Structures are given as C-alpha cells and as structure tokens.
N, CA, C and O atoms as a GROMACS GRO file, in nm:
protein
  432
    1MET      N    1  10.848  12.823  15.019
    1MET     CA    2  10.850  12.954  14.955
    1MET      C    3  10.738  12.957  14.851
    1MET      O    4  10.736  12.875  14.760
    2ALA      N    5  10.647  13.050  14.864
    2ALA     CA    6  10.536  13.065  14.770
    2ALA      C    7  10.575  13.162  14.660
    2ALA      O    8  10.634  13.267  14.685
    3CYS      N    9  10.541  13.125  14.539
    3CYS     CA   10  10.571  13.208  14.423
    3CYS      C   11  10.441  13.249  14.354
    3CYS      O   12  10.340  13.178  14.361
    4GLU      N   13  10.445  13.363  14.290
    4GLU     CA   14  10.335  13.405  14.203
    4GLU      C   15  10.346  13.322  14.076
    4GLU      O   16  10.456  13.294  14.029
    5VAL      N   17  10.232  13.283  14.020
    5VAL     CA   18  10.231  13.206  13.895
    5VAL      C   19  10.159  13.288  13.789
    5VAL      O   20  10.048  13.337  13.811
    6ALA      N   21  10.222  13.302  13.673
    6ALA     CA   22  10.164  13.377  13.563
    6ALA      C   23  10.173  13.294  13.435
    6ALA      O   24  10.264  13.212  13.419
    7LEU      N   25  10.080  13.317  13.345
    7LEU     CA   26  10.080  13.250  13.214
    7LEU      C   27  10.109  13.354  13.106
    7LEU      O   28  10.059  13.466  13.112
    8THR      N   29  10.188  13.315  13.009
    8THR     CA   30  10.206  13.401  12.893
    8THR      C   31  10.078  13.399  12.811
    8THR      O   32   9.991  13.314  12.833
    9ARG      N   33  10.066  13.490  12.718
    9ARG     CA   34   9.949  13.490  12.628
    9ARG      C   35   9.940  13.360  12.550
    9ARG      O   36   9.831  13.306  12.528
   10ASP      N   37  10.055  13.310  12.507
   10ASP     CA   38  10.056  13.182  12.434
   10ASP      C   39  10.003  13.069  12.521
   10ASP      O   40   9.926  12.985  12.473
   11ALA      N   41  10.042  13.065  12.648
   11ALA     CA   42   9.995  12.960  12.738
   11ALA      C   43   9.844  12.974  12.763
   11ALA      O   44   9.773  12.874  12.769
   12GLU      N   45   9.796  13.098  12.778
   12GLU     CA   46   9.652  13.119  12.792
   12GLU      C   47   9.578  13.069  12.669
   12GLU      O   48   9.473  13.006  12.680
   13ARG      N   49   9.633  13.098  12.553
   13ARG     CA   50   9.573  13.050  12.427
   13ARG      C   51   9.575  12.898  12.420
   13ARG      O   52   9.480  12.836  12.371
   14ASP      N   53   9.683  12.839  12.470
   14ASP     CA   54   9.691  12.692  12.474
   14ASP      C   55   9.575  12.634  12.556
   14ASP      O   56   9.511  12.538  12.514
   15LEU      N   57   9.548  12.694  12.672
   15LEU     CA   58   9.437  12.648  12.756
   15LEU      C   59   9.304  12.661  12.683
   15LEU      O   60   9.223  12.568  12.682
   16GLU      N   61   9.282  12.777  12.622
   16GLU     CA   62   9.157  12.800  12.549
   16GLU      C   63   9.140  12.701  12.433
   16GLU      O   64   9.033  12.645  12.413
   17ASP      N   65   9.248  12.680  12.358
   17ASP     CA   66   9.242  12.588  12.243
   17ASP      C   67   9.216  12.445  12.288
   17ASP      O   68   9.139  12.373  12.225
   18SER      N   69   9.281  12.404  12.396
   18SER     CA   70   9.261  12.269  12.447
   18SER      C   71   9.118  12.250  12.495
   18SER      O   72   9.055  12.148  12.466
   19TYR      N   73   9.067  12.348  12.566
   19TYR     CA   74   8.929  12.342  12.615
   19TYR      C   75   8.832  12.328  12.498
   19TYR      O   76   8.745  12.241  12.498
   20ARG      N   77   8.849  12.414  12.400
   20ARG     CA   78   8.760  12.414  12.282
   20ARG      C   79   8.765  12.280  12.209
   20ARG      O   80   8.662  12.226  12.169
   21CYS      N   81   8.884  12.227  12.192
   21CYS     CA   82   8.902  12.101  12.120
   21CYS      C   83   8.836  11.985  12.196
   21CYS      O   84   8.767  11.903  12.136
   22ILE      N   85   8.856  11.979  12.326
   22ILE     CA   86   8.797  11.871  12.405
   22ILE      C   87   8.645  11.883  12.405
   22ILE      O   88   8.574  11.784  12.390
   23ALA      N   89   8.595  12.005  12.422
   23ALA     CA   90   8.450  12.026  12.424
   23ALA      C   91   8.387  11.985  12.291
   23ALA      O   92   8.277  11.929  12.288
   24GLU      N   93   8.456  12.013  12.183
   24GLU     CA   94   8.404  11.981  12.050
   24GLU      C   95   8.413  11.832  12.018
   24GLU      O   96   8.319  11.776  11.963
   25HIS      N   97   8.524  11.768  12.053
   25HIS     CA   98   8.546  11.629  12.015
   25HIS      C   99   8.506  11.527  12.121
   25HIS      O  100   8.494  11.408  12.091
   26ASP      N  101   8.487  11.572  12.243
   26ASP     CA  102   8.445  11.483  12.351
   26ASP      C  103   8.317  11.539  12.412
   26ASP      O  104   8.207  11.506  12.367
   27SER      N  105   8.331  11.623  12.513
   27SER     CA  106   8.212  11.684  12.574
   27SER      C  107   8.254  11.806  12.655
   27SER      O  108   8.369  11.817  12.698
   28PRO      N  109   8.161  11.899  12.676
   28PRO     CA  110   8.192  12.014  12.761
   28PRO      C  111   8.229  11.971  12.904
   28PRO      O  112   8.312  12.035  12.967
   29ALA      N  113   8.168  11.866  12.954
   29ALA     CA  114   8.200  11.818  13.089
   29ALA      C  115   8.346  11.771  13.096
   29ALA      O  116   8.416  11.800  13.193
   30SER      N  117   8.391  11.699  12.994
   30SER     CA  118   8.531  11.655  12.990
   30SER      C  119   8.625  11.775  12.980
   30SER      O  120   8.729  11.779  13.044
   31ALA      N  121   8.586  11.873  12.898
   31ALA     CA  122   8.667  11.994  12.884
   31ALA      C  123   8.677  12.067  13.018
   31ALA      O  124   8.784  12.116  13.054
   32ASP      N  125   8.566  12.074  13.091
   32ASP     CA  126   8.567  12.139  13.223
   32ASP      C  127   8.660  12.065  13.318
   32ASP      O  128   8.738  12.128  13.391
   33HIS      N  129   8.654  11.932  13.317
   33HIS     CA  130   8.738  11.852  13.405
   33HIS      C  131   8.887  11.872  13.375
   33HIS      O  132   8.966  11.895  13.466
   34VAL      N  133   8.923  11.866  13.248
   34VAL     CA  134   9.064  11.883  13.210
   34VAL      C  135   9.111  12.024  13.244
   34VAL      O  136   9.222  12.041  13.296
   35LEU      N  137   9.029  12.124  13.216
   35LEU     CA  138   9.067  12.261  13.249
   35LEU      C  139   9.089  12.276  13.400
   35LEU      O  140   9.186  12.339  13.442
   36GLU      N  141   8.999  12.221  13.479
   36GLU     CA  142   9.013  12.229  13.624
   36GLU      C  143   9.143  12.164  13.671
   36GLU      O  144   9.213  12.220  13.755
   37ARG      N  145   9.175  12.048  13.618
   37ARG     CA  146   9.298  11.978  13.658
   37ARG      C  147   9.422  12.053  13.612
   37ARG      O  148   9.521  12.059  13.685
   38LEU      N  149   9.419  12.109  13.492
   38LEU     CA  150   9.532  12.188  13.445
   38LEU      C  151   9.553  12.311  13.534
   38LEU      O  152   9.666  12.344  13.568
   39LEU      N  153   9.444  12.378  13.570
   39LEU     CA  154   9.455  12.495  13.657
   39LEU      C  155   9.507  12.456  13.795
   39LEU      O  156   9.583  12.533  13.856
   40GLN      N  157   9.469  12.340  13.846
   40GLN     CA  158   9.523  12.292  13.974
   40GLN      C  159   9.673  12.267  13.962
   40GLN      O  160   9.750  12.300  14.053
   41THR      N  161   9.714  12.209  13.850
   41THR     CA  162   9.856  12.183  13.827
   41THR      C  163   9.934  12.314  13.822
   41THR      O  164  10.042  12.326  13.880
   42ILE      N  165   9.877  12.412  13.752
   42ILE     CA  166   9.941  12.544  13.742
   42ILE      C  167   9.951  12.609  13.879
   42ILE      O  168  10.056  12.660  13.916
   43ASP      N  169   9.842  12.608  13.955
   43ASP     CA  170   9.842  12.667  14.089
   43ASP      C  171   9.945  12.599  14.179
   43ASP      O  172  10.008  12.665  14.261
   44GLY      N  173   9.962  12.469  14.164
   44GLY     CA  174  10.059  12.394  14.244
   44GLY      C  175  10.202  12.438  14.222
   44GLY      O  176  10.288  12.417  14.307
   45LEU      N  177  10.229  12.499  14.108
   45LEU     CA  178  10.364  12.547  14.081
   45LEU      C  179  10.404  12.659  14.176
   45LEU      O  180  10.523  12.680  14.202
   46GLY      N  181  10.306  12.731  14.228
   46GLY     CA  182  10.335  12.840  14.321
   46GLY      C  183  10.400  12.792  14.450
   46GLY      O  184  10.481  12.863  14.509
   47SER      N  185  10.364  12.671  14.494
   47SER     CA  186  10.421  12.620  14.618
   47SER      C  187  10.534  12.520  14.595
   47SER      O  188  10.605  12.483  14.689
   48GLY      N  189  10.551  12.476  14.472
   48GLY     CA  190  10.658  12.380  14.444
   48GLY      C  191  10.719  12.400  14.306
   48GLY      O  192  10.714  12.309  14.223
   49PRO      N  193  10.777  12.516  14.281
   49PRO     CA  194  10.826  12.544  14.146
   49PRO      C  195  10.945  12.459  14.103
   49PRO      O  196  10.970  12.443  13.983
   50ASP      N  197  11.019  12.404  14.198
   50ASP     CA  198  11.138  12.327  14.162
   50ASP      C  199  11.109  12.179  14.140
   50ASP      O  200  11.201  12.101  14.114
   51ARG      N  201  10.983  12.140  14.151
   51ARG     CA  202  10.950  11.997  14.138
   51ARG      C  203  10.958  11.946  13.995
   51ARG      O  204  10.971  11.825  13.974
   52GLY      N  205  10.950  12.033  13.898
   52GLY     CA  206  10.950  11.990  13.758
   52GLY      C  207  11.086  11.940  13.712
   52GLY      O  208  11.189  11.973  13.770
   53SER      N  209  11.082  11.862  13.607
   53SER     CA  210  11.206  11.811  13.547
   53SER      C  211  11.246  11.899  13.428
   53SER      O  212  11.170  11.986  13.385
   54LEU      N  213  11.364  11.875  13.377
   54LEU     CA  214  11.410  11.948  13.260
   54LEU      C  215  11.352  11.884  13.135
   54LEU      O  216  11.361  11.762  13.120
   55PRO      N  217  11.291  11.962  13.045
   55PRO     CA  218  11.239  11.904  12.921
   55PRO      C  219  11.353  11.846  12.838
   55PRO      O  220  11.453  11.914  12.812
   56LYS      N  221  11.339  11.721  12.796
   56LYS     CA  222  11.448  11.654  12.723
   56LYS      C  223  11.484  11.725  12.594
   56LYS      O  224  11.601  11.725  12.554
   57GLU      N  225  11.386  11.788  12.528
   57GLU     CA  226  11.414  11.858  12.403
   57GLU      C  227  11.505  11.977  12.425
   57GLU      O  228  11.586  12.010  12.338
   58LEU      N  229  11.492  12.042  12.540
   58LEU     CA  230  11.578  12.156  12.571
   58LEU      C  231  11.709  12.113  12.634
   58LEU      O  232  11.814  12.171  12.608
   59ARG      N  233  11.703  12.010  12.718
   59ARG     CA  234  11.824  11.958  12.782
   59ARG      C  235  11.926  11.916  12.677
   59ARG      O  236  12.046  11.937  12.693
   60SER      N  237  11.877  11.855  12.567
   60SER     CA  238  11.968  11.811  12.462
   60SER      C  239  12.038  11.927  12.392
   60SER      O  240  12.141  11.909  12.326
   61LEU      N  241  11.981  12.049  12.407
   61LEU     CA  242  12.042  12.169  12.350
   61LEU      C  243  12.126  12.245  12.453
   61LEU      O  244  12.179  12.352  12.423
   62GLY      N  245  12.136  12.190  12.574
   62GLY     CA  246  12.212  12.255  12.680
   62GLY      C  247  12.136  12.367  12.750
   62GLY      O  248  12.196  12.449  12.818
   63ILE      N  249  12.003  12.370  12.733
   63ILE     CA  250  11.920  12.473  12.794
   63ILE      C  251  11.858  12.414  12.920
   63ILE      O  252  11.785  12.314  12.913
   64SER      N  253  11.886  12.475  13.035
   64SER     CA  254  11.841  12.414  13.160
   64SER      C  255  11.756  12.507  13.248
   64SER      O  256  11.727  12.472  13.362
   65GLU      N  257  11.716  12.622  13.197
   65GLU     CA  258  11.638  12.713  13.282
   65GLU      C  259  11.487  12.688  13.279
   65GLU      O  260  11.413  12.746  13.359
   66TYR      N  261  11.442  12.602  13.189
   66TYR     CA  262  11.299  12.571  13.182
   66TYR      C  263  11.272  12.437  13.251
   66TYR      O  264  11.357  12.349  13.255
   67ARG      N  265  11.152  12.425  13.305
   67ARG     CA  266  11.110  12.302  13.372
   67ARG      C  267  10.980  12.253  13.312
   67ARG      O  268  10.911  12.324  13.238
   68LEU      N  269  10.948  12.129  13.347
   68LEU     CA  270  10.831  12.061  13.291
   68LEU      C  271  10.756  11.989  13.401
   68LEU      O  272  10.816  11.920  13.484
   69VAL      N  273  10.623  12.004  13.402
   69VAL     CA  274  10.536  11.920  13.484
   69VAL      C  275  10.430  11.862  13.391
   69VAL      O  276  10.398  11.919  13.286
   70LEU      N  277  10.377  11.748  13.432
   70LEU     CA  278  10.281  11.677  13.348
   70LEU      C  279  10.144  11.668  13.413
   70LEU      O  280  10.132  11.648  13.534
   71PHE      N  281  10.043  11.681  13.333
   71PHE     CA  282   9.908  11.632  13.360
   71PHE      C  283   9.873  11.562  13.229
   71PHE      O  284   9.822  11.624  13.136
   72LYS      N  285   9.902  11.432  13.225
   72LYS     CA  286   9.897  11.357  13.100
   72LYS      C  287   9.764  11.372  13.031
   72LYS      O  288   9.658  11.363  13.093
   73PRO      N  289   9.770  11.394  12.899
   73PRO     CA  290   9.888  11.397  12.814
   73PRO      C  291   9.952  11.537  12.801
   73PRO      O  292  10.035  11.558  12.714
   74TYR      N  293   9.913  11.630  12.887
   74TYR     CA  294   9.961  11.768  12.873
   74TYR      C  295  10.094  11.790  12.943
   74TYR      O  296  10.120  11.737  13.051
   75ARG      N  297  10.176  11.870  12.877
   75ARG     CA  298  10.305  11.912  12.932
   75ARG      C  299  10.298  12.062  12.954
   75ARG      O  300  10.258  12.137  12.866
   76LEU      N  301  10.336  12.104  13.073
   76LEU     CA  302  10.341  12.245  13.106
   76LEU      C  303  10.488  12.284  13.120
   76LEU      O  304  10.560  12.230  13.204
   77ILE      N  305  10.532  12.376  13.037
   77ILE     CA  306  10.671  12.420  13.037
   77ILE      C  307  10.676  12.559  13.100
   77ILE      O  308  10.604  12.650  13.059
   78TYR      N  309  10.761  12.574  13.200
   78TYR     CA  310  10.766  12.699  13.274
   78TYR      C  311  10.910  12.732  13.312
   78TYR      O  312  11.002  12.653  13.295
   79ARG      N  313  10.924  12.852  13.365
   79ARG     CA  314  11.054  12.902  13.409
   79ARG      C  315  11.034  12.978  13.539
   79ARG      O  316  10.934  13.049  13.555
   80VAL      N  317  11.127  12.965  13.631
   80VAL     CA  318  11.119  13.037  13.758
   80VAL      C  319  11.209  13.160  13.748
   80VAL      O  320  11.328  13.150  13.718
   81HIS      N  321  11.150  13.277  13.774
   81HIS     CA  322  11.222  13.404  13.777
   81HIS      C  323  11.207  13.460  13.917
   81HIS      O  324  11.101  13.512  13.951
   82ALA      N  325  11.311  13.451  13.999
   82ALA     CA  326  11.307  13.499  14.138
   82ALA      C  327  11.187  13.436  14.210
   82ALA      O  328  11.186  13.314  14.230
   83GLN      N  329  11.087  13.514  14.249
   83GLN     CA  330  10.970  13.463  14.320
   83GLN      C  331  10.848  13.447  14.228
   83GLN      O  332  10.734  13.450  14.274
   84ARG      N  333  10.873  13.431  14.099
   84ARG     CA  334  10.764  13.425  14.001
   84ARG      C  335  10.785  13.306  13.908
   84ARG      O  336  10.895  13.284  13.857
   85VAL      N  337  10.678  13.231  13.886
   85VAL     CA  338  10.679  13.120  13.792
   85VAL      C  339  10.602  13.167  13.668
   85VAL      O  340  10.489  13.214  13.679
   86VAL      N  341  10.664  13.153  13.551
   86VAL     CA  342  10.598  13.191  13.426
   86VAL      C  343  10.580  13.066  13.342
   86VAL      O  344  10.677  12.998  13.308
   87VAL      N  345  10.454  13.036  13.308
   87VAL     CA  346  10.421  12.921  13.224
   87VAL      C  347  10.419  12.968  13.079
   87VAL      O  348  10.349  13.063  13.044
   88TYR      N  349  10.498  12.901  12.995
   88TYR     CA  350  10.513  12.939  12.855
   88TYR      C  351  10.434  12.851  12.760
   88TYR      O  352  10.384  12.899  12.658
   89VAL      N  353  10.423  12.724  12.792
   89VAL     CA  354  10.360  12.628  12.700
   89VAL      C  355  10.273  12.532  12.781
   89VAL      O  356  10.314  12.482  12.886
   90ILE      N  357  10.152  12.507  12.730
   90ILE     CA  358  10.065  12.402  12.782
   90ILE      C  359  10.021  12.325  12.658
   90ILE      O  360   9.934  12.371  12.584
   91ALA      N  361  10.081  12.208  12.636
   91ALA     CA  362  10.058  12.138  12.509
   91ALA      C  363  10.042  11.989  12.528
   91ALA      O  364  10.101  11.929  12.619
   92ASP      N  365   9.962  11.931  12.443
   92ASP     CA  366   9.946  11.787  12.438
   92ASP      C  367  10.082  11.728  12.397
   92ASP      O  368  10.140  11.768  12.297
   93SER      N  369  10.129  11.633  12.475
   93SER     CA  370  10.263  11.577  12.451
   93SER      C  371  10.272  11.497  12.321
   93SER      O  372  10.381  11.458  12.281
   94ARG      N  373  10.158  11.472  12.257
   94ARG     CA  374  10.161  11.399  12.129
   94ARG      C  375  10.195  11.492  12.013
   94ARG      O  376  10.212  11.445  11.900
   95ARG      N  377  10.204  11.620  12.039
   95ARG     CA  378  10.244  11.717  11.936
   95ARG      C  379  10.394  11.708  11.914
   95ARG      O  380  10.466  11.645  11.991
   96ASP      N  381  10.440  11.773  11.808
   96ASP     CA  382  10.583  11.782  11.781
   96ASP      C  383  10.642  11.885  11.877
   96ASP      O  384  10.649  12.004  11.846
   97MET      N  385  10.685  11.838  11.993
   97MET     CA  386  10.732  11.928  12.098
   97MET      C  387  10.862  11.998  12.061
   97MET      O  388  10.882  12.113  12.100
   98GLN      N  389  10.948  11.932  11.988
   98GLN     CA  390  11.076  11.993  11.949
   98GLN      C  391  11.049  12.122  11.871
   98GLN      O  392  11.108  12.226  11.900
   99SER      N  393  10.962  12.115  11.772
   99SER     CA  394  10.931  12.233  11.690
   99SER      C  395  10.858  12.339  11.771
   99SER      O  396  10.888  12.458  11.759
  100LEU      N  397  10.761  12.296  11.852
  100LEU     CA  398  10.685  12.390  11.933
  100LEU      C  399  10.775  12.466  12.030
  100LEU      O  400  10.765  12.588  12.040
  101LEU      N  401  10.862  12.395  12.099
  101LEU     CA  402  10.950  12.460  12.195
  101LEU      C  403  11.051  12.550  12.126
  101LEU      O  404  11.083  12.658  12.176
  102ALA      N  405  11.102  12.508  12.012
  102ALA     CA  406  11.196  12.592  11.938
  102ALA      C  407  11.129  12.722  11.896
  102ALA      O  408  11.189  12.829  11.905
  103ARG      N  409  11.006  12.712  11.850
  103ARG     CA  410  10.933  12.831  11.804
  103ARG      C  411  10.897  12.922  11.922
  103ARG      O  412  10.917  13.043  11.915
  104ARG      N  413  10.844  12.865  12.029
  104ARG     CA  414  10.795  12.944  12.141
  104ARG      C  415  10.906  12.999  12.230
  104ARG      O  416  10.901  13.115  12.271
  105LEU      N  417  11.004  12.918  12.259
  105LEU     CA  418  11.104  12.956  12.358
  105LEU      C  419  11.233  13.009  12.299
  105LEU      O  420  11.302  13.091  12.359
  106LEU      N  421  11.265  12.961  12.179
  106LEU     CA  422  11.393  12.999  12.120
  106LEU      C  423  11.378  13.093  12.001
  106LEU      O  424  11.477  13.139  11.944
  107GLY      N  425  11.254  13.122  11.963
  107GLY     CA  426  11.228  13.213  11.852
  107GLY      C  427  11.273  13.159  11.718
  107GLY      O  428  11.302  13.236  11.626
  108ALA      N  429  11.280  13.027  11.706
  108ALA     CA  430  11.326  12.966  11.580
  108ALA      C  431  11.210  12.941  11.486
  108ALA      O  432  11.230  12.890  11.375
   0.00000   0.00000   0.00000
C-alpha cells in the first residue's frame, strides 16, 4: 500500500536547519549527502509506513500513534493518517528528545 508523505512546517525547518549546520561546520558536500539520505528515508515511508518503531519517550507516556525511523544520528518522528504519512520531527538524536517531542507533539 503506497501512502502520500508530507512534512509539517517544523519538519521542513528541521531539514533546513540541519543542512545549514552541516554545511557550516563540515562541508556543503556533506550537507548535500545527509539531505539526500534523509529525503530517501522520508520517501521510503510512503511504501513502508508501518516499519518504524514506537519512540520510547512517547511510549513511556502511553502514546502509541507516532512512529520513529532512523538515519543515524537523525530520528524522524511521524504518524500515519489513513493513506497519508505526516513527518513531524527530524532531529539529531543527541538533542533532548523528551523536551522536543513534548513541545512539538504534545504542545507542552
């Protein structure tokens, strides 16, 4: 079953910020490579939306509708709505994920 994949504005901003940071601190070539791999990971969600695991930070709160896929060190947090996958967060896993997910997904 193929699904449409969409990114929230926050997720789009995450991609832009990650690209900018890598280009600045490493190289534009590295930023291009990471962006390409992240986009491949996102596109792959359209054909396999159920492959992700439950994020442990949300599972511990009893929230099970969000899923997680990795392109290390990045975590992509998404939710499947009927035939549509919505990506909410694309973040370096070394960040404080508990706070980020609470702010982005739970409005805390």
